[in-house]
N, C-alpha and C positions, 0 to 999 in steps of 0.2 A: 534532466535529471530523471523525467518519468519515462523518457521512452530510451535513452542511449543507455545511461548506465544499467538499467535492467540487463539491456544486451550485453555487456561487457563483463555486467555478472557470471551472467548465463553462460557466455561464450568461456568465461576464464573458469568457472569451476562446474558445469556439465559440459565440458568437451563434446561428448557423444550424442548427447540429446541439446544441444545447446538451443535450434530453434525451437524446439517445442517447451524446453523449459521460460522462454523469452514470450513465447507464445501464452505462457500462465501468466507470467508476468504481468502482462501488458492486460489480460482478464481480469487481472487482483484489481486493477482501477475503475472496475463497478462498482464500488463502493464511495466513489464518488456519484452515486444517482442517491447516496442523501441527504446530500446537498440541495433535490429538488422540492424537500420539503420546507425546505426556509424560505424565511422572510426576511430579507426580498433573499432570493433564488443567488446571488452572487453580490458579497460582499470583499471587495479587496482589502480592507481595514479587520477583516474578521477572519478570527484565527480557527480553522476546521477542529484542532484538538480538543476532545471533550463539549464541542459543542455542535456535532452533529452527529445520530444514534451508534453509524460503523466509524468511526473517529474516537468513542467515547475511551474510558480506562478500562474499562467494563468491558470493551470489547480487546482494545490491545490486549488485556489480561488472556482471554480465547488463544487470538494469535497465539501468541509467547505459547498456550498448552498444542498448539496444533502443530507443535515445535518435535513435539516427543512421540510423535507417530510419524512413520515413514511413509504411507500413504498420504499424508498433510503435509509436508514439511514443504515441498515448493510452493505450494497455497502458502504458508502461515510465514516464507522467507517474503516474498512479491506483497503479501500484505502489511508487514512490517516495515520493508524498505517504501511502499510508501506512505506508512506511518511517521517513519524518517524525514524522510522530505517534505511531508505537510509541516512535519512539524519545526527543520530548518525555515521553511516560509514563513512558517511565525514569530520566528526571530529575525525578520527584514522587516517585521512589521511593527 
């Protein structure tokens, strides 16, 4: 979900620049760096939504706000898709 699906989304909706958009989508996964400040760093039973700072409800509101600006829209889509996939992981826990 974190690599292939963003590529499919980029190809379907941004055919002219899909490689560049896919790269931006992949780079939005850098928000997972906030996992490094958690203790323990990885916990398979922990939901990252609203636990890590870049996965907080406040951050999610910021990502939604970025949708309204054309220059940040692709970044916002990547960030929100990442949050959606993390939320889906939370449902599995």
